[in-house]
Phi, psi and omega in degrees: 000127179270128179267131180294132176251117181268124179252114178280143185222116176258126187244134172230179181300321184265325191232159169231121179253130180243146169231122179261116185292328182292314182272340184073019184259146174257151174211135177242132177230163173291145175275066181228151186304316183292319179293320179293318178300319178294320181295313187290353174286343183274313182298155183260118176302138180091338178249312184271139182226120183267128179245126182219165173273149175288117184241025180069231185286340185290340180262000186300310181300316181295315180301315181295318180294317178298315180298317180297325180277353180079021179268124180291147179207162173214146177249146184227151178298125180302330178295321180293316181290329176296316178295324176298313180301317178297324181292339178266005177063032175271121183260327181288150179223106173226166179299319180295317179293323177296319178298318179295318179299320180292327174296314177299318179301316178299314179300317183292314188257349178041066185291160175283148177289146176277152174291159178300140179290157177295140182303330182281000000 
């Protein structure tokens, strides 16, 4: 039986911060195609599930790379994840903490994977 591993992902214009719940490790990469392509070679299709906030254009490269690699992902309304974070009494806000919170959010709500984005 494969246990789902939720990887939280906080995205900004410059950086993408990941938190892997299984390993407990954080990783920050550039929000650039080459760095993202190198990152998505690591997660395991069928086991790893990336949870992120919908950030408009800033998540586009990651979504396409994840879909191409066969890695499941879901995007969530930032207002919903903010309310979840408040419900867990987390007051600090950093990219690393947001990535960890999104991993927790995935574990708690077990969202459905989004379909692959259109190539255009």
